[in-house]
C-alpha positions in Angstrom: 85.6 8.8 -10.8 83.1 8.1 -12.5 82.1 9.1 -16.2 78.9 9.7 -18.1 78.6 7.5 -21.0 77.3 10.4 -24.2 75.2 8.2 -26.4 76.3 8.7 -29.8 74.1 11.4 -30.8 74.6 9.9 -35.1 72.7 6.7 -34.4 68.8 6.8 -35.8 66.2 6.9 -33.3 63.6 3.9 -34.2 60.5 4.5 -33.8 57.0 2.5 -33.7 55.5 2.6 -37.5 52.0 3.8 -37.6 49.4 2.6 -39.6 48.9 6.0 -42.0 48.1 4.3 -45.0 45.1 2.3 -42.9 44.5 5.5 -40.6 44.3 7.7 -43.9 41.6 5.1 -45.4 39.6 4.8 -42.7 38.9 8.1 -41.7 38.2 8.6 -44.8 35.6 6.2 -44.8 34.5 7.2 -41.8 34.0 11.2 -43.0 32.1 9.7 -45.2 29.5 7.8 -43.6 29.2 10.3 -41.3 28.5 13.0 -44.0 26.1 10.8 -44.7 24.3 10.2 -42.2 24.2 14.2 -41.7 22.3 14.1 -44.8 19.9 11.7 -44.3 18.6 13.7 -40.9 18.4 16.6 -43.1 17.9 16.7 -46.1 15.9 12.7 -46.1 15.5 10.5 -48.8 17.1 13.1 -51.9 20.5 12.2 -52.0 20.3 8.1 -51.8 20.8 5.0 -53.9 18.9 2.4 -55.6 19.3 0.0 -53.0 20.3 1.7 -49.3 15.9 1.6 -49.8 15.7 -2.0 -50.4 17.6 -2.7 -47.2 16.1 0.2 -44.9 12.8 -1.4 -45.9 13.7 -5.5 -45.1 16.7 -4.7 -42.4 15.6 -1.9 -40.4 11.7 -1.9 -40.4 11.1 0.9 -42.4 12.4 3.0 -40.2 12.6 6.5 -41.3 15.8 7.9 -42.2 16.4 10.7 -39.6 16.8 7.3 -37.1 19.2 5.8 -40.2 21.0 9.1 -40.1 21.7 8.6 -36.5 22.6 5.1 -36.8 24.8 6.2 -39.5 26.6 9.2 -37.2 26.6 6.7 -34.1 29.3 4.2 -36.9 31.1 7.2 -37.6 32.1 8.0 -34.5 32.7 4.1 -33.7 34.6 4.3 -36.5 36.8 7.1 -35.9 37.4 5.7 -32.1 39.2 3.2 -33.9 40.5 5.6 -36.1 42.8 7.2 -33.4 43.2 3.5 -31.8 44.9 2.4 -35.1 46.8 5.8 -34.7 48.7 4.7 -31.3 51.4 1.9 -32.2 50.6 -0.3 -28.8 46.3 -0.6 -29.8 46.6 -0.7 -34.0 44.5 -4.1 -33.9 41.9 -2.9 -31.2 41.3 0.0 -33.8 41.4 -2.5 -36.9 39.1 -4.6 -35.6 36.7 -1.6 -34.7 36.8 -0.4 -38.4 36.5 -3.5 -40.3 33.4 -4.1 -37.8 31.5 -0.8 -38.0 32.5 -0.4 -41.6 31.1 -2.9 -42.3 28.0 -2.8 -40.2 27.6 0.6 -41.5 25.9 -1.7 -44.8 22.3 -1.7 -42.7 22.6 2.3 -43.4 24.1 3.1 -46.5 27.7 2.1 -46.1 28.2 6.2 -47.5 27.2 5.2 -50.0 29.0 2.6 -50.1 32.7 4.6 -50.2 32.4 4.9 -47.0 32.2 1.1 -46.3 35.0 -0.1 -49.0 37.7 3.0 -47.4 36.5 1.7 -44.0 37.2 -1.8 -44.6 40.1 -1.3 -46.7 41.9 0.6 -44.1 40.6 -2.3 -40.6 42.2 -4.8 -42.7 45.3 -3.1 -44.1 45.6 -2.3 -40.3 45.5 -6.2 -39.5 47.6 -7.9 -42.3 50.6 -4.9 -40.9 53.8 -6.8 -40.9 
């Protein structure tokens, strides 16, 4: 007769570690960049900081603020995709790289009033340096 082994239920179940701090910071950065993009589309130049217009004139050759806002929204969506990759332990590195690249590129469109850029870069770096 064959006996089945019962598992010991007193042992804690080992779960893969999630990069929750990197997830939260990157998501917050994406939201700020998204909000800045929406503000630029809906309100144009009402809320700008002194350096963003200079960057827009030099790098983006004077594109309209609605186009710059649309580019910011695209960057924010790509950061959110990276954030979902960060949440999955198997694809954390890919997510960290996506967040880091598109957060850094967001400086071209204002970087979410720079706070979105900073949050995204910190979240991407934390994800990539997580042991």
